C-alpha positions, 0 to 999 in steps of 0.5 A, a space after each residue: 621691691 614689687 610696686 603695686 598701685 591700686 586705682 579706683 574712682 572715688 577714694 573717699 566715702 563717696 565710693 561706698 564699700 570699695 575704698 575700705 577694701 582698697 585701703 585695707 588691702 594696701 595696708 596689708 600689701 605694705 606689711 608684706 614689704 610691697 611698695 604700695 600707693 593708691 590713686 583715684 579722683 579728687 573730691 571734697 572728702 579725700 583729705 579727711 578720709 584718706 590721710 589716716 591710712 598711712 599709705 601714699 595716695 595720688 588724686 586727680 581733679 575731675 572735669 565734667 560729670 562726676 559719673 564719668 570721672 574724666 581726669 586728665 590730671 589723674 592720667 598724668 600723675 599715674 603715669 609718673 608714678 608707674 615704673 616697669 614691672 609694676 602691678 596696677 590693680 584697678 577696682 571697679 568698672 565703667 568710669 575713666 580711671 579704669 581706662 587710665 589704669 589700662 593705658 598706664 599698664 600698657 605704656 609702662 610694661 606693668 601687669 593689670 589686675 581688675 576687680 569688678 566688685 560685683 559690677 558684672 553681676 546680672 542685676 548690675 549690668 541691667 541697671 543703666 544698661 545703655 550707659 554700660 553698653 556704651 562704656 563697654 564699647 568705648 573702653 571697658 571691654 578692652 580694659 577687661 580683656 587686657 587684664 593679666 588676671 581678673 579678681 572675683 570675690 566668690 565663685 558666683 562672681 567668677 561664673 558671671 565674669 565668664 558669662 560676660 564673655 571674658 576668658 582671662 585667668 580669674 583669681 577667686 579671693 574674698 573681701 575681708 575685715 580687720 577684726 581689731 576694728 570690732 573688738 572694743 565696740 561701745 556698749 549695746 545701750 550706747 546708741 540709746 543716747 543718740 536715739 532715745 526711742 530705741 530704749 527697750 526695743 530690739 533692733 534690725 539694722 540695714 547699713 549700706 547705700 540706700 540704692 534701689 538694688 539693695 532691696 529696701 522697698 520689698 524689705 519695708 513692705 515685708 516689715 509692714 506685714 510683720 510689725 503688728 506681731 513684733 512691736 518690740 522690734 525697730 528697723 534701723 535704716 542707715 546709709 547714704 541715699 542715692 538716686 533719690 531713693 531715700 526720699 521715695 522710701 520715706 514716703 513709703 514708710 509714711 504711707 504704710 504707717 511705719 514711722 514709729 517702727 522704721 527709723 532712718 539714721 542717715 550716713 554713719 561713719 567712725 564712732 557713730 557707725 560703731 555705736 549702731 553696729 554695737 546696738 543692733 540685734 540683727 542685720 539685714 541686706 535684702 539685695 538684688 545684687 552684690 559682689 561680696 558685701 563689706 556690710 555683711 562681713 562687718 555685721 558678722 564680725 560684730 557677731 550679728 545674725 544676718 538676713 540676706 539674699 542669695 544675691 549677696 553671694 555668702 552661702 558660707 554664712 548660711 551654712 555656718 548657721 549664722 544667717 537666714 537666706 531669703 529671696 529678694 521679694 516681699 513674701 520671702 522677706 516676710 517669711 524670713 523676718 517672722 522667723 528671725 524676729 521670733 528668735 529669743 535673744 540667746 539664739 540670735 547671739 549664738 547665730 552671731 557668734 558662729 558668724 564671727 567665728 567664720 570671719 575669724 577663720 576665713 575672712 581676715 585681711 592678712 590671709 587675703 592679702 597673702 593670697 593676693 600677693 601670690 597672684 601678683 608674684 605669679 603675674 610678674 615672675 611666672 612659676 606655679 599658678 596659685 590655687 585660687 586662680 582659675 583658667 577655665 
């Protein structure tokens, strides 16, 4: 039986969009008969967030700053878990668990796969540039060069991996969703029990990390320009704040006099997240940089029309007439908002249904896991290279 160990930094909600990807892929690996486990860092949410996935997991305590994720305990436990001929699939960059994964692969004779998850995109590289340059020199560049295969979520990410100077084979395989998670959503009105101010309002939803790269500053400034013409709409901002950015945005909302039309909901999980997705009329992610956003995939699976940027790397959703694309600046966001907010509800609904149809055809986990399993088999056994793997 082939053994696959998925390694990352944070396994819980602290890891943003990467842990849901890992858990879904790991469950599908198990369905295919692989011996699967997940490894990452210990934090206060691990036991609550990870126990329900029915996948083996190991964790290691962090010593020192969490941003580095230095964990000798994870190194020891991962080496004990790794046997010869395994696949070690590392998710994310710039932290100590990536070096742990590479050294475990080297010591055991396993094959290493690395998924950067958008962390080699130009905007991402420019953010905290000196920290990433130093991490690259110390360990990350060696990690990346030693991988038997790199994993890109889309062709644009594959091009950026090549631009970074890496010549490894690249498997282009998107993220996916579990459609079953979005079949029995609450009623549209259910969110009104939590937020009575939404009664009678249409809702544009942002649901992601509240981080400068997500583009909320220019979205809110654009919202200020369109709000007088669309008084029946409210912008909902949901997600965990990072780097003090949520506080900055709340000040901006107050200064622009938008407190009645921009509502901050905080981080949402489980049923609360489902109620907000079910109670939205449209979704937006005006980001400067993404790999392939799980937030957009989930919104499309919920049949929400999407306003996004080219940096979200989802031209297929635009081509399916399920999304509008805007540049990450105030003027173009204003243009896109005016267009989308003017659509009647039936047109918004038809856009959303086209998006859900695309997700059903292309972006479900069973199909994606089959493609990833073919990459694993190719790395371990040789034979014909899967069509999704690029070598030039």
